[in-house]
Structures are given as structure tokens and as C-alpha cells.
N, C-alpha and C positions, 0 to 999 in steps of 0.2 A: 480737365476732369480729374485733377489730383495726380498728374503724372510727375514722377520725380526721377529724372534720369540721373544716373550716377556714373562718373568716369574716374579713371585712375591714371594720373600721369599726363603731362602736357605734350610729350612726344609720343607719336604713334598710339593714340588712345584706343582702348578696346571698344568693341561694339557697345552701343548703349544698353543699359539695363533699366527698364522702366518699372517703378513701383507704383501701383495704382491703389489709392486709398479712398476714392470717391467714385460714385457711379449713379446713373439715372435708374430708378426702379419703378416698374409699373406692373400691374396685375392684369393677366388676360390669358385666354386659351389660344390654341392654334400653334402654328410652326413659325410665326414671325413676331418680332417685337411689336406689341400693341401701340402703334404710334398715336392712335386716336384716344387712348386711355390716359387718364391723369398720371403724370410722372413726377416722382419726387427725387431730389438729390439726397443720397444717403452716404454715410461714411462706412468704409469697410475696415474691419470685419462687421458684417451686418447680422446681429443676433435677432431672429424673428421673435423670440420671447420678449424682447424689449421694444422692437420697432413695428411689429405687425400684429401684436396681440394674438387673437385666435383666428386670424385670416387663414384660409386654406391655400393650398398650392394651386397653380404654380406662380412663381414670381420671376419677372424678367429684369435683367440688369444690362445696361448699355454703357459702354465706354468708348471714347474716341481716341485712337492712337495717332500720334504725329508721324511724319515721315521717319522711317526706322533706319535708313541707311544700309550699309553693308553688314550682313549678319555674322561675318567671320569665316573661318575655314570651311565649316560644314555647309555654309550657304543656307541655313534654315533658322527661322525664328520659332519660338514656342511660347505658349502661355502656361504659367505654373499656378495652380490653385492648391494651396496648402491644406485647406479644409472646406469641404462642402457637405452639407447634410440635408437631404439624404442622397440626391443624385442631380446631375446636370447634363445639359447639352450645350454645345458651343457653336455659334454661327459667326463666320467671318465674311463681312460684306454681304450678308444675306444668305450665304451658303453654309450648310451644316458641315463642320469639320470634325466633330467629336460627339460621342454619346457615351455616357458612363454606364448605361444599362437600361433597365426597365424604368419607364417614366410614368407608368400608371400603377395604382395601388395593387399589390404591395410593392413599393419602390425598391429598387436596388439600393442596398445599404453601403454607401461609400463614405460614411462619416469619418472613418479612420484611414481612408485610402487617399493620399494626395494624388492630384490629377496633373499630368503633363500633356499638353495639347499642342502638337506641331501645327504651325501656321503655314500652309502651303504658299510657296512664293508666287505661284500663278494667280492666287487670289488677292495678293497684296497690291494696293495702289501706291503710286509714287507720292501721293499727297496723304490726305487723312484716310484712315481705315476705321471701320466700325466693327466692334466685337460685341455680340449679344450673347448673354448667358441665360438659359432657361433653367431655373432651379425648382425642384420639387422636394417637399419635406413635410414633416408633421409639426403641428403647433405644440407648444410646451405642455399644454394640458393633457395631451394624448400620449405622452412618453413618460417613462419612469426616471429619466435622467436628462439634464440639460445638454449633455454631450450628444444626445440623439434627437434634439429638436432642430428645426430648420435653421440653417445658417450658411453664410458665405464669407470666407476669409478675404483678406487683401489679395490682390493679383500682382503677378510679376511677369513682364514680357521681356525676353532677351534671347540671346543665342541658345539654341537647343543644347549644344555641347556643354555649356556651363550649367544650365538648369537641370540637365540629366543627373549630374552629381548631387545637387540639392534634393532632387526627387528620390534618388536611390537612398540617400541617408535617412530622409524622413520615412520612407517606406520600410526600411530596415527597423527603425525605432518603433513605428506604430503598427506594423503588420508582421514582418518576419520574426522579430524577437518575441512578440506575444504568442505567435503560433508555436514557436519552438518551446517556450516555457510552458504553454498550455498542454502541449503533447506530453512533455516530461511530467507535468503535474498529474495528468490523466493516468498515465501508465503507473507512476509511483503510487498514486492514490488508490488505484484498483488493487495493486499488489498488497498495500498495507491494510486495505479493508478486508481482503480475504484472510490475511495473516491474523488480524485481530478477531475476525469472525470465527476462525478455527480455534484460536486460543482465547477462550472467554475471559481468562484471568488478566489478559492484556487488552481489555476492551477499548482503552484509549487509542490503540492503533486503528481499530475499526472506525472510531469517530473521526480521527484525523484523516483516514482514507476517504470517508464520506465528505469531509470538508474540502479536501483537495479536488476530488472529482466534481463536486458542486461548483467550486470556484472556477475550475477549468471550463465547465459548461457555460457558466455565466460570462466568463471572460471571452469566450469564443464569439459572443454577440458583437464584440468590438471590431473583429476583423472578417467575419463572414459577410459576404456580399448578398447572398440569397438565403432566405430562411424558408423551411418547408411549410410554415404556417403563416396565416395572415398577420398583419401588424398588431392588431389588438390582442390576439391570442399569444403572440410572441412576447409582447411587453408584459402581459399578465404573468406568463410563466417565469420570465426573468425576475420580476418583482417578488413573486411567490417563492422562487428558489432561494432568495435571500433569507427567508424565514428558516428554511432547512439548513442553510449554511450557518446561521447564528446558532441554531440548535446544536449542530455538530461542533462548532467552535467552543461553546460554553461547556458542553459535556466533555470535550477533549481536555480542556483546562482543568476541570474538576477531577476527572478520572485519572489524568496524568499525575495529579497530586495525591492520588489514592483515596479520594472521597467520592461517595455516592449519596446524593441527597434525594429522597423520595419526592419531596415537593417539586424540585427542579425537574425530575424525571416526568412528572405529570404536566407541569406548567408549560414546558417548551413545546411539546406537540400541540397542546391546546392553543398556544400562541400562533403556531403555523396555520392552524385552521382559521383562527380569527383574522389573520392577515389576508388569507385567500378570500374569506367571506367579505371583508371590508372592501377589497378591490372590486369584487363582483357588484356589491351594493353601490359603490361610487360610480361604476361604469367607466367606459373608455374616456369620456369627456372630462373626468376629474381624477385621472390616474396620477398625474404628477403631484397634486396636492396631497392625496392620501399616501402615496409612496414616500414623499419627503418626510412626512410625520413618522412613518414606520422606520425610515432610515435612521432618524435620530434616536428612536427607542432602541432599535437593534444595536446601533453603535455603542450606546451607553451600556447595554447589557454585556457586550463583549469586553468593553473597557473595564467594567466592574469585575468580570470573571478573571481577566488578566491580572488586575491588581490583587484580587483575592489569592490567585495562584502564587504570585510572587511573595505575598505576605506569608502564606502557608508553607512555602518552600524556602523561606529565608535562611534556614539553618543548613540547607543542603549546599555543599561546596560548589557544585556545578550550576547553581541557580543563576549565576551571572551570565552564562551562555544563553539561557532561555530569556533572561531579562534583556540582554542586548538585542536579541532577535525581535522580541515583543516591542522594544522601544523603536527599532527601525520600522516595524510594521505600523506602529502608532503614528510616527511622523509621516509615513507614506499615506496612511488613511486620512490624517488631518489635511494634508496637501490636496488629496483628491476631494475631500469634503469641501474645502474652501473653493476649489475650482468649480464644484457643482453649484455652490451658492452664488459665486461671482459671475458665472457664465463664460469666463475666459479659459483658454487652454494653453497656458505657458509651457515651456519646455519642462519645467519642474513637475507639472501635472502629468505629462506623458511618462516621464521617468518614474514618478511615484506609482503610476498605473502598472508599470513593469516590475517595480521593486516588490510589491506585495506577493505575487506568485513566486518570485525568486526566494523570498523569505520562507514561504511554505516549503519550497524544495529543500532549503537548508535545514529547516526543522525536521522534515522527513528523513533527510540523510542522518541527522543526529539520532533520531528514533531508531533507525535501522542499525546504526552503530551501537546504541545501547542494547538493542535486542541481541545483536551478535555477541556483545560482551557477556550478556547474561547466559547465552548458550555456551560460551567458552567456560564460564565459571561452573555451569552445570556439568560439563564434561569433566572438569577438574574435580568437582565434588564427587562425581560418580567414581572416578579413578581412586580417589582417596578412600571412599567408602568401600570399594571393592578390596583395596589393600587391607583396610582394617578388618573386613570380614574374613579375608584369607588368613590374616595374622591370628584372629580370634579362633578360627577353625583349626589352624595349625597348633595353636596353644592347647586347644581342647583335646585334639588327637594325641599330642605329645604327652599331656597329663594322663590321658586314658591308657596309653601304652606303658607308661611308667607304673601306674597303679596295677595294671594287669600283670606286669612282670614281678612286682613285689608280692602279689598274692595276699595282700593284707586286706581282707574283705571288709572289715569294719571301717578301716581308714578310707578305703576306696569308696565305700558307699557314702560315707559322710562328705568326702570331697566332691563326689559326683553331685550330691544334693546341693552343696554350696555353689558349685559352678552353674548348675541349672538355675538355681534361684537368682544368682547374680545376672545371668544372661536374661532371664525372664523379666526381672524387676528393673534392670538398668538398661542394657543394650536393647532389649525387646521394647521397653517403653519408649526409648529414644527413636528407634526405627518406626514404631507405630505413630509417634508424633510427626516424623518426617512424612510418612504416608499421607496423613490427613491435613498437614499444614503447608507442604511445599507448593510453591507456585509453578514449579517445573514438572511437567508430566513425566519426563524421563527420570528425574530423581525419584519421584513417587513410585514409579515402576521398579526401579532398582532397589529402593528401600523395601518394597513389598516382597521382591524375590529374596533379599537378604533376610527378611523376617521369616519367610518360609524355611530357608536353610537353617536359620538359628533354631526354629522350632523342631526341625528334624534332628539337629544336634542335641537339643534338650531332651528329645524323646530317647535318643540313644544313651544319654547319660543317666536317664531315670532308671534304666535297667528293666523296664517292664517288658515282658515277652509279648509277642504278637502271634495270633493264630495265622498259620500259613494261608488258609483260605481267605482271611480278611486282608492279608498282605497282598495276595494276588489281585483281589478286587481293587485295592488302592492303586496298585501299579497299573492295572488295566485302565482305570479311569484317567489317570494322569497321562499315560502314553498316548492313548487314543485321542484324548482332548488336545494335546499339544500337536500331534500330527494333523488333526483336523483343522486347527487354527492356522497351520502352515500350508493348507491346501493339499495335503498328502493323504491318500486313502490308507487308513490303518486297519489292520485285522489282528485280533487277539485270540489265541487258542490256548486253553489251560484246563487242567482237570478241576473238578469241583469236590467240595466236602472233604478236603484233606485234613486228617487228624493232627498233623504235626504242628508244632509251635516253634516259631523262630525266636532266637535270642534278639534282644534289642540291638546289639552290635551288628549282627548279621542283617537285620532288617534295614538299618541305616546304610551300611555299606552297599548292599544290593540295590537299594533305592538310588544311591548316587551313581552306581555303574549304569543302571538303566536310564537315568536322566542324561548322562553323558552320551550314551549310545544314541538316544533319541535326538539329542542336540546335533550330533554328527550327521545323522540322516537329514535333519532339517537344513543345516547350514551348508553342508559340503557335498551331499550325494547328488542333488538334482533329480531325486526320485519322485515318482508319482504314486508309488504304492510301497507299503512296508508291512511285512508280516512278522508278528512276534509270537513265538511258540514257547510255552512253559511245560515242562514235564518232569517226572521223577523217574530216573533210570539208574538201576544198579546202585541204589543208595546215594545218588547224587541229584541235586536240584539243577536242572538244565534249562537255560534260556537261549533261544536262537532268534536273533534280530536280523532279518533279511530284507534288503531293498532292491529295487530294480533300477538303481541309479547308474551313474557313469563309472563307478568303480574307482579304484586307486591306481593311478598311472605308475609306470616303472620309475619315473623320476621321484615319486613320493614314497615308493615302496621301501627304499632303503632308509627313509627317515620316519617310518611309521611310529616307532616308539618315542619319537620326540614331538609329534604333532597331533592335532585333533583330539587331545585328551586321552589318547590310547595308553600312554604311559601311566596316567592316573588310574585308568580302568584296570589295567593289569596289576598295578600295585595294590589296589583295594581287593582284587580277587585273591592275590597272594596272601593278604592278611587273613582271609577266610580259609586258607589252605586249599584254595581252588585255583582256576586258571581262566584266562580270557584270551581266546584265539580270534584272529581276524583273517578271513579268506576273501580275496578280491582280485579282480582283473579288469583292465580297461574295457568298458562297455558291457560288463557282466554283473554289475552291481556289487554289493558288499554283504558278507555274512559275518556276524559277530556271535561267537559261541561262548557263553559264560557257564562254567561248571563250578558248583559249590557243594562240597560234601555235606550231606545232612548230619553226619555225626558231629561236625564242628559248628554247624549252623543252627541246629535245633536243640531243644531241651525238653525234658519230659513234660507232658501236658497235665 
């Protein structure tokens, strides 16, 4: 029956290894080989799509084993089946010695699981032994891929110790490695989908995440033995999922190149719906025919999108990395496609099946690397922008002090107007452009804060006085709003309808002191409540900022003038001929008292 014993060496030969490439095949039900049914001699591997047409399960295979002799050190023989789809039972001399799982629909899915069947010594005869295999599976028309159609590979009988190593290697390649890569792809895809969904400006990450998750789910069909749904429903979902995978792949390639096409946005989901409808209309009996046509269409779409992506990005220096990964994926896809049409599963096909998700993992790692690099550049840009704002602010304040000391009102006024105009027309316009065009939310936020600081500086330079009542309203709105956004309950208490008018310089400096005090409460105090009180006492404008936070510890108390912006607050208060005092103790909160003489801060209304 096609037994090919192989030996190695004339002296002390190893136990025989029998390669079986022919068998008797018959069709019948029951738990015994249907001896009365017509039997046909077939060559192994036996692909049902070619030899049985649309005949249903089960199929019986019978092989006769010659005397086997001594099995070696472990004393056991075994039968190795590299590929059986979908499941099998093995009988030795009429006794069942192995069952791969469920033999009634839905069958256990063992298409990618090699089978190693020990042959008990007590059942082996000294002469001829009969091995019967009962195989169940699905006809080609009812599956979406040839690799899931009924089939039986060639058989190998030999010492169990030697066959265990072969079984372990094939199991690692076809089961364990795909499981590990699919798990990695699923976790990475989920992370990138969330990352891209949160940051809509990087939508290509969301599409790649969806592509990775979809591929991991489809790939799991190769190594999962039991499916929660019936065969027809599972095959329909797997085929329909390929439409969504193509949708995600095409959109990823377009969005990654920075292009969004409205026609493509509409056509891809419509195509997914048409694919599902066509599968439903065709029915389970014509699944393979319809699915094969769709496979060709979807593959051509992805190839076209990949070529367009490389063409569009040809001037980018790093395009060779993406080009190399896409080329490897194309070779793996072509190998898998050829295996689908030929019906054979060489080692290259198994490797190609594993290469595709590995390429996805590599692309995902590159995308994460690029995202991290973009964040790093954003931090650098923020630092540079902060430095430029500080330099501009320092320059403005330095010019302001120089002009105040010179007491040249006309020159001072003209210089103030020039600086304010330059800031508004040049730096202000650039900051506003950054706010509206930056892809980084952090840079946009920083530019918006810098723009507000610049406007405050411009207001100070303009020299326009501010009614004290209006200033208190502005301060109250800003302080309470910032505390509320930080989850701190804020209270404000101040007199109303005050007739005094603050000078522009006093308004700007007081605003900055209050901002710094509020920032300290938010960032360092750990408080849940903050009370701000404003009052006019003995000719002074008094502010008291009190929180119920952790207070300032003894180790920080000696460094108060060098940290948390306190030195800046005291310096600004001194410029207004006032003072800023800090009272605190561990566990008793912090009180900041700002006193500004009205004589130097106000001017006649």
C-alpha cells in the first residue's frame, strides 16, 4: 500500500520509518471501515476538492502495515499525520486508539494541528496490521479557503521518540508561533486603535489598529480547534471580515500618506456591505466560488493602494523602510495566494502565513517609533517656545524699566506702541498660526497660553488704565475657572463698585502674581478648597490666597524664595512698592498675602 521504509547505515540500523503515500478509501457511516462499500485506491495527500468533488463526510482510509520489528528505546510506535482537515479518528486492528475531537458538525477544526497517534504495543500483531482512519471535513464549495476543505496528508509510521520531534516542530510553526504573533498583533492593534481614535489628526493609527485586530481575529481561525458558532456562520464571518480588513488597509495607506479621498471613504464601506450581501445570496453551497472572486478583487485593491502609497511618498527619505515591508508582505501574500489556488501546503506557504502578521507587527513598531519621535519633537518645540516667550517677556520688561527710569514720556510712549505693534503683528500672528495649524495638541495649548501672555504684555505696554472693579471681575473669572478645571473648589470675596482705576503696569503685574499663586495651589498644594479675598485696607489693595492643602514642609521652607515661583511673585510685588508674604506649615495649608499700595498702583479716574 505504498509503504516506503527508510534506513540509515548498514551496521545496527535504526527502527524502520514507514512513509505511506497510498491508501484504500471508502465512504460510509459507523465506527468501522465499510468493508462492503466500494473502495478506491488513492494517493496521499488526498485533497477532497480534487478527488471527491462535493461528497459529504465521512471518508474512511485503510492502510496495511508490514511487521514493524523493534521500535527502539522507548518501545512504542506512532502514526504521524502532518495535515488532516477537519478531524479524524484512528483505529488499529479494529480498536480506536485516537480521536481528534468532535466528529459531528460542527467538527473540531484540526486543519493546522498535526496529529501524533501512539500505536499501543498490545494491539500490534507480529504480522500485518491494519490502520483505519475515519476523516470528517467540509467540501470545498462550503469553505472560504482551500486550506479548510477536507483533506488527508501522507502518513508516517515510526518510533514515537523520533516522530515527537517532528510533531513538535510542525506544531510550533503552525500553532504556537501563529498564536504568539496573533496575541501580539491583537494587543498592539488595540493600543494603536485607541491612540488613533483619541488623536484624530493621526487617524492612520486607528486604521492600522483596526487592520491588526481584524487580521488577528481572522488568523485565529487557523489554530482554534473549537468555534463558538456553526460552520456556515463562522465561514461567513471570516470571509466578511476580509472586506473590513481591506477597508482598514486601504485607508491606512492613504491616511499614512496624508491623503483623504471622499470617494474612497464612501466606496469602501459600501463594498463591505456588498461582500456580505453576495455571500448571503450565494448561500453556504457556493461560498468558495464567491469568496475566491472577492479575494482577487480585494487583493488588487490593496496592491493598488500600496503602489499608490509608495509613488506618493517616493520623495520621503524613509520610504524605503515602508517599501521593504510592503514588498515582503507582497511576496508572502503571493505565496499564500498560489497555495490557495494550487491546493498544496508547502513549507513556504506555512512560513508565508506567519510572515504577514510579523510584517504587521514591524509596521506597528515603526509607527509607534514615529509617534514617539513626534512627541519628542513636540516637547523640544515647547521648550524652545517657552524660552523665546521668556526672552521676549524679559526684553519687554527690561525696555519698560529703562523707559520708566528715563522719564521720557514721549519716547516711552512711542517705543511702547512700536513693541506692542510688533508683538501683535509678528509674534502674535505666528502664535495664532501655531494654535490653528499645529498637529500636536500640546503645542497648540502652549501657543495659546503664550498668546494670552503676550496679549497681557501688550495691554501693559499700551498704557491704558483699568477700572479696579473691572480688574477684580477679570481676576475672579480667571482664578475660579482655573481652580474649577483642576477640581478645586474656589471661593472669591471682593468689594464691588470701587471707583479707583489701576494703571496698566499695576494691572499686568498683579495679574501675573495671582496667576502664579493659583498655579502653586493647583500644582503643589494638594488642596481641595481655596479662598481668595480682596479688600482695600488703610490705603492698600490686599489679596489673601488661602488653601487647605498640605502646606510647605520644613525641608522646603528654607528654599521658598527659590522655588514654586515665589521669588518671581515677591519681585513683582516689590516693583509695585508692595510685598508678598507666605505663611505655611505642614498639614495647615498655605496663605499668600499680597499688599499693593494704592498710591503707586492707581491713577486718577
